[in-house]
N, C-alpha and C positions, 0 to 999 in steps of 0.2 A: 504494500500500500504506500502511496506517496502523496505529497501535497504539491501544489503548483511550484513551490520553491525547489523541491527536490526532484522534479520530473526530469527524466532523460529519455531519449528516443529508444525504442525497442530494438535490440540488436538481432542480427540474423541467428546468432546462437540461441537467443531466447526463443525465437520462433521455432527453431528445430527442436529445442528441449521440450516445449509445450505441445508440439504436434498440432498447431492451430489449424482448424478447418475454416470453412467459409464464415461460420458464425463468429469465431474468435477473431478472424481477420477483420471482419466488419466492426466488431467491438473495438479493436485497436484503432481502426480508422476514426471512429467517433471519439475515442479516448484522446487521440492526438488532436482532433478538432477542438475538444474541450480545453486541452492545454494551451491551444493557440488563441482561444477566445475568452480570456479572463474577464473581459468586460461583461460577459453574459452569465457568469457563474451565479451571481445573486439571484437573478430572475429564474434561471433554470433549476437551481436548487429549491427555491420556494415553490415553483410550479410542480416539480417532481414530487415534493413532499406533501403539499396540501392544496396548492393553487389549482392544479388540474382537476382534482375531484370537486373542489368548491365550484369551479366554473361549470362543470358538467351537471352538478346538482342544481345550480341556478337555472340552467337551460331546462332541466327536468321540471322544476317548479313552474317556470314560465309556460311550458307545454301543458302542465296540469291546469293552470289558470285559464289558458285559452281553450282547453278541451271542455271546460265547464260551459263555454258559450256555444259549443258545436250543436248543430241541429240533428245530430245522429243519436240522440238519447244519451246513453252512457257508454257507447262503444269506444270513443276516443279516450274518455277518462279511465275506462277499464284498462286500456292499453298502457296508459301512463302508470297506473297502479301496478300492473304486472311488470312493467319495466323496472320499477323500484324493487319488486320482489325478486326479479332476475338478478339484480346486483348482489342480493343477500344469498341467493341459491348458488350463484357462481362462486362467491367468496367461500361458502361452506364446502363446495366441491373442491376448491383449491386446497383446502386443509387436508384433503385425502390424497390428491394427486401429488402435491409437493413432497411429502415424505416418501412416497413410492418412487418417484424419480430421483429425489435426493441429490440434486445437482448443486455443487458448491457455488457460492457467489464468486464473481470475477475477482474481487479483491482478496478472496480466500485462496482461490486456485492459482492466481498468478501474481508475481511481484510487480511493483512499480505502477500499479493502477492508480490513476488520478481519482481519488474518492472525495466528492464534494459534500457527502452526507454521512453522518455517523449512522451506522446500520448494524443490525444483528446479523449473525452468521447462519440464519435459518435458510432452508433450501431456496434456490434462485428461480427454479422453474416450477410452475408458471408464475408470472408476476401478479400479485394481488391487485395492485393499482390498475394494471392493464385489463384484468378480468372485469373489474367494475366499470372501467371506461368502455370496454367492448359491449357490455350489457346496456349501458346508457345509450351508446351510439346506435346500436341495432334496434332497440326498442323504440327510440324516438324517431327513427326513420320510418317506422310503421305509422306513427302518429302524424308526422309532418315531414315532408321531404326537405323543406327549407330549414326548419330547426334541427332536423335529424342530420342534415349535411354539416351544420355548424358543430353538432356534437361529434361527428366523425372527425372533423379537423382538430377539435380539442382533444379527442381521444388519441389520435395519432401523435399529436405534439406531446402528450403526456407519456406515451410509450417511448418516444425518442428521448425525452428528458430523463427517463429512468435509466436509459443506457448512458446518456451523456454524463450523468453524475456518478457513474461507475458502480451501480448496485445491481445491474442486470445485463445479460447478453441480449442481442437482438432477438434470438429465438425465444427467450423467456417472455418478452413482451408481445411478440407475434402470437405465440401460443396462448397467452392470456387474453389478447383481443379476440381471438377466434373462439375460445371457450366461452367467454362472456357473451359474445354475439350469438353463439349457438344456443345457449341457455335462454337468452332473451327471445329469439325467434321461436323457439319451441313453446315458450309460455304465451307470448303475445299472439301468436298465430294459431293457437290451439283452442279447443272448446272452452278452456278456462275463461277466455275473454267474454264469452256470452254469459257464463255463470257469474262472473264478477260484475258485468253490466246489470244483470238482474238484481244482484245484491245491492248495488248502488242505487238502483231505482227504488228498491224497498226502503233503503235508508233515507231516501229523499222524502219519504212520507213520515219521518220521525223528527224529533227535535234537532237532528243533524242536518236538516234541510238547508240552513244558512251556509253550511260548508259546501253544499252541492248546488247552491242557488242558481248558478249559471247553466246547469245541465237540464235538458228537457227529458221528460219521461217518454215522450213519443219517439218511436223508432229504436228504443233501447234493446229490442230483440232483433235488430237488423243483422245482416250477414256478418260473419266473422272472417277476418283475413283481409289482406290487401291494405293499401294506404287508406287510413281512416278518413283522410280529407277527400277521398274520391267518392265516398258514400253519398247518396242523394235521398235521404229519408224525408218523410212528410214533416212539414213545419207546423207548430201549434198555431191556433187561430191568432191572427194579428202578429205572428212572429215574422222574423226576417233573417236572412243569412247575415252572419257577421264576419 
């Protein structure tokens, strides 16, 4: 492990000794980039640790607020809820996969890694942050292509940042993104979406109605799957598209 002050270029003998494949080669390319861009260390460290997840959570909240105004009943809101569930399911799944693969962190396996964050030596693959990011991005793409695209950009930047700060290999974050996205798609595009929409419709008739005030009961049992923004359910009397 090294700091910016003690960094030195990786020698050919180091490469041969560690038997680096494409994954490690790419990691070192990004590591060298990090060493050459000290001006970005503060931002990238903050984004890798908490900023990326906060940004994605903010987009998720915005999508939830906008989904309450959709004229598709509770289908969009159900997709947003299941996206949140997917982040938790993906994170739980990671606790099983990580110990099974048991891949050492880059700063544990190799010397002279530029480490910008203090981190534990728990398994490196897959990345918890990337799993959460992948779930957010995939689930929100179902809700809204525009906001989902923004979530994808934020998720990819978070994945890159985790490699940049020296705590993951590229394969760790790629695998995390794919696992999170797979979990989100499985939940959001499944029959659970209709069940959650029905539950939300029922809750809208209880004292919880103010929380769901923007959502309409009409159309809450519309078709499941596809982009929620593409649905064209009936509007309530006097209602209008927003």
